[in-house]
MIKOL-176721 format. One line per 8 residues: number of its first residue (from 1); their letters; for each residue x, y, z of C-alpha. Coordinates in steps of 0.2 Angstrom, whole numbers, padded with zeros to 4 digits, always signed. Example, Ala and Ser with C-alpha at 12.3 -4.5 7.8 and 13.67 -1.06 7.14 Angstrom:
1	AS	+0062 -0022 +0039 | +0068 -0005 +0036
***
This chain:
1	MRKWMGVI	+0451 +0805 +0390 | +0465 +0798 +0384 | +0478 +0801 +0396 | +0467 +0793 +0411 | +0467 +0779 +0401 | +0487 +0780 +0398 | +0487 +0783 +0419 | +0475 +0770 +0421
9	CVILGVVC	+0486 +0756 +0411 | +0502 +0761 +0419 | +0491 +0756 +0436 | +0486 +0739 +0431 | +0504 +0737 +0425 | +0511 +0739 +0439 | +0500 +0731 +0449 | +0503 +0716 +0438
17	ILSAAGFA	+0523 +0715 +0441 | +0520 +0718 +0459 | +0509 +0705 +0459 | +0521 +0690 +0450 | +0536 +0698 +0460 | +0524 +0695 +0476 | +0518 +0675 +0469 | +0536 +0674 +0464
25	VYNRWEDD	+0544 +0678 +0482 | +0530 +0666 +0492 | +0534 +0653 +0482 | +0551 +0653 +0486 | +0547 +0651 +0504 | +0536 +0639 +0502 | +0549 +0628 +0493 | +0560 +0636 +0511
33	QAEETAQD	+0549 +0628 +0521 | +0545 +0611 +0511 | +0566 +0611 +0511 | +0568 +0612 +0529 | +0554 +0602 +0535 | +0559 +0588 +0524 | +0579 +0586 +0529 | +0571 +0586 +0547
41	LLADVQSI	+0561 +0575 +0544 | +0579 +0564 +0535 | +0586 +0568 +0550 | +0576 +0558 +0562 | +0572 +0545 +0548 | +0591 +0541 +0550 | +0594 +0544 +0565 | +0580 +0529 +0569
49	MDETQPQK	+0586 +0520 +0554 | +0606 +0519 +0563 | +0599 +0513 +0578 | +0590 +0500 +0573 | +0593 +0481 +0568 | +0602 +0477 +0553 | +0597 +0478 +0536 | +0583 +0463 +0535
57	PLPDDTEQ	+0582 +0454 +0519 | +0571 +0454 +0504 | +0561 +0440 +0501 | +0569 +0426 +0490 | +0557 +0416 +0480 | +0550 +0405 +0495 | +0544 +0415 +0508 | +0528 +0425 +0507
65	IPTEMETV	+0531 +0444 +0500 | +0523 +0456 +0513 | +0508 +0465 +0509 | +0514 +0481 +0518 | +0527 +0489 +0520 | +0537 +0495 +0535 | +0536 +0514 +0544 | +0545 +0524 +0559
73	NVGGYDCI	+0534 +0538 +0565 | +0545 +0553 +0563 | +0538 +0575 +0566 | +0522 +0563 +0570 | +0524 +0555 +0553 | +0524 +0540 +0548 | +0539 +0534 +0534 | +0541 +0520 +0527
81	GILSVPVL	+0562 +0526 +0522 | +0573 +0536 +0510 | +0575 +0542 +0491 | +0591 +0546 +0486 | +0594 +0550 +0469 | +0614 +0552 +0466 | +0615 +0564 +0448 | +0605 +0575 +0456
89	DLELPVLT	+0612 +0577 +0476 | +0595 +0573 +0480 | +0590 +0563 +0496 | +0572 +0563 +0503 | +0559 +0554 +0517 | +0549 +0547 +0509 | +0530 +0547 +0519 | +0517 +0531 +0520
97	DWSYAKLK	+0504 +0540 +0511 | +0498 +0555 +0503 | +0488 +0571 +0504 | +0490 +0588 +0499 | +0498 +0596 +0516 | +0510 +0579 +0515 | +0514 +0583 +0499 | +0523 +0602 +0509
105	KAPCHYYG	+0532 +0590 +0520 | +0539 +0579 +0508 | +0534 +0565 +0493 | +0523 +0554 +0498 | +0521 +0535 +0493 | +0505 +0535 +0482 | +0504 +0519 +0478 | +0510 +0498 +0478
113	TYYETDFV	+0525 +0494 +0488 | +0545 +0493 +0486 | +0542 +0472 +0483 | +0533 +0474 +0468 | +0531 +0485 +0452 | +0520 +0500 +0449 | +0530 +0508 +0466 | +0524 +0523 +0464
121	IAAHNYKS	+0531 +0540 +0474 | +0525 +0556 +0473 | +0531 +0577 +0477 | +0527 +0595 +0473 | +0539 +0601 +0460 | +0545 +0612 +0474 | +0567 +0613 +0468 | +0571 +0606 +0483
129	HFGRLSQL	+0559 +0590 +0481 | +0554 +0585 +0464 | +0557 +0603 +0457 | +0573 +0594 +0445 | +0567 +0576 +0440 | +0566 +0582 +0421 | +0584 +0585 +0425 | +0585 +0564 +0422
137	QPGDIVIF	+0591 +0554 +0410 | +0590 +0534 +0406 | +0604 +0525 +0415 | +0602 +0539 +0430 | +0600 +0527 +0445 | +0588 +0532 +0462 | +0588 +0522 +0478 | +0575 +0518 +0488
145	TDVNGADH	+0582 +0514 +0509 | +0567 +0507 +0516 | +0567 +0508 +0534 | +0575 +0493 +0539 | +0591 +0498 +0527 | +0587 +0487 +0515 | +0592 +0496 +0499 | +0579 +0495 +0481
153	CYEVVLLE	+0590 +0499 +0466 | +0581 +0505 +0451 | +0586 +0512 +0436 | +0581 +0527 +0423 | +0571 +0521 +0408 | +0560 +0532 +0402 | +0555 +0549 +0405 | +0536 +0556 +0401
161	TLPKEATQ	+0524 +0567 +0401 | +0505 +0561 +0407 | +0489 +0571 +0408 | +0484 +0574 +0424 | +0469 +0564 +0424 | +0479 +0548 +0418 | +0478 +0537 +0437 | +0479 +0520 +0428
169	EMITSGFA	+0491 +0524 +0417 | +0503 +0532 +0431 | +0500 +0516 +0443 | +0497 +0501 +0432 | +0514 +0506 +0421 | +0521 +0490 +0425 | +0537 +0497 +0429 | +0544 +0493 +0447
177	LSLYTCTP	+0547 +0514 +0451 | +0537 +0526 +0446 | +0541 +0545 +0452 | +0532 +0561 +0448 | +0526 +0579 +0448 | +0516 +0592 +0444 | +0521 +0603 +0429 | +0523 +0623 +0432
185	GGASRVTV	+0505 +0626 +0429 | +0498 +0608 +0437 | +0490 +0604 +0419 | +0502 +0590 +0416 | +0513 +0576 +0428 | +0531 +0574 +0423 | +0535 +0555 +0427 | +0550 +0545 +0428
193	RCNAIN	+0548 +0527 +0425 | +0562 +0516 +0434 | +0567 +0497 +0431 | +0575 +0487 +0447 | +0593 +0483 +0445 | +0602 +0472 +0456
***
């Protein structure tokens, strides 16, 4: 009886190890697919932006602030611009709105606009997307370039971890820009808060 129990435990252990290895391989494949798709979209967005007119200046105090961000369509996806995080050597397109399917392709606009505070961008924790977000430090620079070529520059001021249910805290922070992704397992959200700089 003990011999059979030992054999069963060994078999279960092997199954667990193979399952973990399979899961790791799948995650790596999914990350690679996300990186490839995002880079293809990025190249298309950059090509369109290069062909368009020179950048438009941001509205001054006498102009009415736009309520909608302009978009370009690339590969069947509407995109609002490009997010650059130089310290992470990260440059990614940002899709106009979010869904779980779109998050597998590229970071997505979650809330607000770059014209106001509470502009929120979400992405999966793929290494090629926001998986290294927690490495950012206060003082690091983040740049969002809209589809007209205008740069919106931000400085990281705070890193925090929020519960996944903390939607209001995410979208009404008062910070100009928030970037977030889920922690492994999805229980919390790694959140980077940024202030706008000139």
